[in-house]
C-alpha positions, 0 to 999 in steps of 0.5 A: 295753520289752515286759512279761515273758512270764508262764511259770508263775512269777510273777503276769501280773496284778501290775504289774512298773512302778510307772505300770502298777499306775494302769492296772490294777484291782483286777477284773482282779485279781479276774477272775484268781483267780476264772478259776484251776483250782478247789481250793487254788492251786498251787505253782509248782514249778521250769522244765525245759529238755532240749534236743537239738541235732545237727549231727554225726552217725556215719552222716548228713548233717550239718545246719547249725543245729542246736546253735545253735538249742536254744542260742539257744532256752535264751538267750531263756529265760535271758534275757527270760523270769522263771525263776529256779532254771530247770534246764538238760538238754542233750545236743549232737553225740556226747552225744546217743547213744541212751542218752543221750537214753533216759537223760535222759528217765528222769531228766525221769520221775523229777525233774520234779515236778507243778508243775513246767514242761518245755519239751523241744526236738530238734534233727536228724533224723527218719526216716519208715519207709516200710512202717510210716509209723512217725517216729522221732528220729535220735540221733548214733549211728544207723546208717543200715542198721540203725533198732535205734538210732532213739528211735519218736516214740511212744516220745517220746510214751509219755515226755511221758506219763510225765513228770508235770509241770503244763505240757509243751511240745514242740517237734521240729525234725525232718522227719516230727514230725507223726508224733508226733500221729498215734496209732499213729505 
């Protein structure tokens, strides 16, 4: 069996299998301790998962596996990683409105602590405005003719900066997600 991956909750140098203890040396433990950032050891916080999956839309074509992908990733986290007290927030299909997504992002801004880890996963439609080349997430309640309900990638970037977490991983499974990382887009 493969060792359980490290996700900020347990010391990866501590053997879980008694047989592995013989293979590990004290120097590895010391080297790990010296490689940590300076200052007192940080308190290990909560792990957060915010998953957004949209298969069916009011005004856009349906997708086949967006909800399944979010549920599958959450299942992997829960079954194969050591994440005690994992805080799970999900919005699927008609729950994933513009208001629902933005309100949940504000909740993360308010509740995630500096010692916490966050994984945010969006699986749904994306859009690129041809003239401005700005990218957007498409929530469930967006209208094709009116981009006022679209969520700008720049807004997502701003939220990622406002959420004060120790570790943040954003996975955006949508067309034009690359514009999340282009300044001004």
